[in-house]
SESEKOL-906424 format. One record per residue (C-alpha): residue number from 1; residue in one letter; y, x, z. Coordinates in nm, 2 decimals. Layout:
tilum resi = NUM resn = A Y = Y X = X Z = Z;
...
END
This chain:
tilum resi = 1 resn = M Y = -11.01 X = 6.38 Z = 4.42;
tilum resi = 2 resn = V Y = -10.89 X = 6.34 Z = 4.06;
tilum resi = 3 resn = A Y = -11.09 X = 6.52 Z = 3.77;
tilum resi = 4 resn = M Y = -10.86 X = 6.66 Z = 3.54;
tilum resi = 5 resn = N Y = -10.92 X = 6.82 Z = 3.15;
tilum resi = 6 resn = E Y = -10.63 X = 7.09 Z = 3.22;
tilum resi = 7 resn = R Y = -10.44 X = 7.19 Z = 2.89;
tilum resi = 8 resn = F Y = -10.21 X = 7.43 Z = 2.94;
tilum resi = 9 resn = V Y = -9.87 X = 7.52 Z = 2.72;
tilum resi = 10 resn = V Y = -9.84 X = 7.89 Z = 2.73;
tilum resi = 11 resn = D Y = -9.53 X = 8.13 Z = 2.62;
tilum resi = 12 resn = K Y = -9.56 X = 8.43 Z = 2.35;
tilum resi = 13 resn = D Y = -9.67 X = 8.62 Z = 2.60;
tilum resi = 14 resn = G Y = -9.98 X = 8.38 Z = 2.71;
tilum resi = 15 resn = N Y = -9.80 X = 8.27 Z = 3.07;
tilum resi = 16 resn = R Y = -9.85 X = 7.94 Z = 3.15;
tilum resi = 17 resn = I Y = -9.54 X = 7.73 Z = 3.10;
tilum resi = 18 resn = G Y = -9.65 X = 7.39 Z = 3.13;
tilum resi = 19 resn = V Y = -9.95 X = 7.14 Z = 3.15;
tilum resi = 20 resn = Y Y = -10.06 X = 6.84 Z = 2.96;
tilum resi = 21 resn = L Y = -10.22 X = 6.57 Z = 3.09;
tilum resi = 22 resn = D Y = -10.38 X = 6.26 Z = 3.02;
tilum resi = 23 resn = I Y = -10.17 X = 5.94 Z = 3.05;
tilum resi = 24 resn = G Y = -10.46 X = 5.82 Z = 3.25;
tilum resi = 25 resn = D Y = -10.48 X = 6.13 Z = 3.47;
tilum resi = 26 resn = Y Y = -10.09 X = 6.07 Z = 3.52;
tilum resi = 27 resn = R Y = -10.09 X = 5.73 Z = 3.64;
tilum resi = 28 resn = K Y = -10.40 X = 5.85 Z = 3.87;
tilum resi = 29 resn = L Y = -10.16 X = 6.15 Z = 4.03;
tilum resi = 30 resn = M Y = -9.85 X = 5.92 Z = 4.05;
tilum resi = 31 resn = E Y = -10.04 X = 5.62 Z = 4.24;
tilum resi = 32 resn = A Y = -10.20 X = 5.93 Z = 4.48;
tilum resi = 33 resn = L Y = -9.80 X = 6.06 Z = 4.51;
tilum resi = 34 resn = E Y = -9.70 X = 5.72 Z = 4.63;
tilum resi = 35 resn = D Y = -9.96 X = 5.66 Z = 4.90;
tilum resi = 36 resn = L Y = -9.88 X = 6.01 Z = 5.01;
tilum resi = 37 resn = E Y = -9.52 X = 5.93 Z = 5.04;
tilum resi = 38 resn = E Y = -9.59 X = 5.60 Z = 5.23;
tilum resi = 39 resn = I Y = -9.79 X = 5.78 Z = 5.48;
tilum resi = 40 resn = R Y = -9.49 X = 6.03 Z = 5.52;
tilum resi = 41 resn = A Y = -9.25 X = 5.77 Z = 5.61;
tilum resi = 42 resn = Y Y = -9.50 X = 5.59 Z = 5.81;
tilum resi = 43 resn = D Y = -9.57 X = 5.91 Z = 6.01;
tilum resi = 44 resn = E Y = -9.17 X = 6.00 Z = 6.02;
tilum resi = 45 resn = A Y = -9.12 X = 5.64 Z = 6.13;
tilum resi = 46 resn = K Y = -9.38 X = 5.67 Z = 6.45;
tilum resi = 47 resn = A Y = -9.25 X = 6.02 Z = 6.55;
tilum resi = 48 resn = S Y = -8.92 X = 5.86 Z = 6.58;
tilum resi = 49 resn = N Y = -9.01 X = 5.66 Z = 6.87;
tilum resi = 50 resn = D Y = -8.75 X = 5.40 Z = 6.74;
tilum resi = 51 resn = E Y = -8.79 X = 5.05 Z = 6.89;
tilum resi = 52 resn = A Y = -8.99 X = 4.85 Z = 6.63;
tilum resi = 53 resn = I Y = -8.85 X = 4.49 Z = 6.52;
tilum resi = 54 resn = P Y = -9.01 X = 4.16 Z = 6.32;
tilum resi = 55 resn = F Y = -9.00 X = 4.28 Z = 5.96;
tilum resi = 56 resn = E Y = -8.81 X = 3.92 Z = 5.92;
tilum resi = 57 resn = Q Y = -8.56 X = 4.04 Z = 6.14;
tilum resi = 58 resn = A Y = -8.56 X = 4.42 Z = 5.94;
tilum resi = 59 resn = V Y = -8.50 X = 4.21 Z = 5.63;
tilum resi = 60 resn = K Y = -8.19 X = 4.01 Z = 5.79;
tilum resi = 61 resn = E Y = -8.03 X = 4.30 Z = 5.86;
tilum resi = 62 resn = I Y = -8.04 X = 4.49 Z = 5.55;
tilum resi = 63 resn = E Y = -7.93 X = 4.15 Z = 5.34;
tilum resi = 64 resn = N Y = -7.66 X = 4.16 Z = 5.58;
tilum resi = 65 resn = G Y = -7.58 X = 4.53 Z = 5.53;
tilum resi = 66 resn = R Y = -7.53 X = 4.47 Z = 5.17;
tilum resi = 67 resn = R Y = -7.23 X = 4.20 Z = 5.20;
END
């Protein structure tokens, strides 16, 4: 878990409308988000029951599709 020093932007009524993050905290959050996206993509691929193909074959198919 990422510990953060929260700082909020408030409107004239005191409602929180934004947040300031240290750049280090932002980078940690972005890395965690990327990790979660990779996990989600993996889980979706596993659930699809599609036939697995070798990586090299997948790259060739993608490259051929670009032409």
